N, C-alpha and C positions, 0 to 999 in steps of 0.2 A: 725157383727164385732167379737162378742164373738166366734162364730163358726169358723171364719177364724183363730183367735189366737189359738184355741184348735187344729185345723188341723196343723198349723205350728209347734206348740209345739210337737205334736205327730211325725211329720216328723223329727224334730231335734233329738228326742230320738232314732230314728232308725239309725241315722248316726253312724258309728263306731268312737270311740274316736280318732283313728289314723288319720282319715280324717281331723280333726280339727288341728292337730299338724303341725307346720311349718317344711318344708323340710330343710335339711342342706343347708346352703348358699354356693354358688360357688364364687370363687374369680377370678377376671379378672385383668390382668396387662399387660401393654404395655409400651415400652420405648426403647431408643437407646441402652443403656447398663443396663440390668435389673438384680438385685440381689434379688431373692425372698427368704428373710430370715425369714419370719413369716409363721407359719404353717397354713394350710388351713383346716377348719372343714369339708369341702365337696370337690367338684371338683375344680381344679385349671386350669386356661387357661392363658398362658403367651406368649408374642410375643415381638421381638425386634431384634436388630442387634446381641447382645450377651446376652444370657440368662443363669443364673446360679441359680439353685434351691438348697438351703442349709437347708430348713426346711421341716419336714415331711408333706406329703399330705394324708389326711384321705380318699379321694375318688380317682377319676380318674385325670390324668394329661394330658393336651394337650399343646404342646410347638412348636413354629415355630420361627426360628432365623437363622442367618448366622452361629453362634456357639452356641450349646446347651450343657450344663453340668448339669447332674442330680446327686447331691451329697447327697441326703437324700432319705429315703425310701418312696415309694408310695404304699398305701394300695390297690389301684385299678389298672385299666389298664393305660398304657402309650401310647400316640400317639405323636411321635416326628418327626419334619422335620427340616433339617438344612444342611449347607455345611459340618460342623463338628459336630458330635453328640457323646457324651460320657456319659454312665450311670455307675456311681460308687457306686450305692446303690441297694439293692434288690427291685424287683418289685413284688407286691402282686397279680397281675393279668397278663394279656397278655401284650406283648410289641410289638408295631408296629413302625418301624423306616424307614424313607427314607432320605438318605443323601449321601454326597460325601465320607467322612471318618467316619466310625462307629466303636465305641469301647464299648464293653459290658464286665464289670468286675465282676459283682455280679449275684447271681442266680435269675431266673425268675420263679414265681410260675405257670404261665400259658404257653401259646404258644408264640413263637417268629417268627415274620415276619420282615425281613430286606432286603431292596433294596438299593444298593449303589455301589460306585466304589470300596471301600475297606471296608471289614467287618471283624473285629476281635472279636470273641465271646469266652470269658474266663469264662463266667457264665454257669450255668447248667440250662436248661429249664425243667420245670416240665411237659410240654406238648410237642407238636410237634414243629419242627423247619423248616422254609422255608427261604432260603437265595438265593438271586440273586445278584451277584457281579462279577466284573472283578477279584479281589483278595479276596478270602474267607478263613478265618482261624477259625476253631472251635476246641477248646482244651478240653472241659469238657463234650461234648456230650449232650444228652437229654434223658428224660424218654420215650418220644414218638418217632414217626418216624422223620427222618431227611432227608430233601430234599435240595440239594445245586446245583445251576447252576452257573458256573463261568469258567474263563479262567485258573486261578491258584487256586486249592483247596487244603488246608492242613487240615488234621484231626489229 
């Protein structure tokens, strides 16, 4: 018994301290009309008929709704699905959007991928841009390469 306790104690000492720390918690929210007004210490996942995010997100954000509005900064990547999607705050990572009407107003630190009927990009991407839309409007360009497929393209 004593030998077993000594072996377990030795193994515990070999574990890095970070392995014992709790990872940041993720927040999950769902509802018909959802206003996410409290900040998330980790990743945030929201879904509903209408989703409005008004508090900063420290990690990644995933949102799916008929109407999505992001009005607070997101430190990580964003993955957004909706009939109408609007980002009015900076994205700290990559931005991936699929929707009918897409509006991007603030800068994106990483890459932008947008698939939709109408895409209006007034933010500046820090990486590459890929847009496939019937109507595409890009007004501030990107640091990396820009690829746009569409019927009407405005630069």
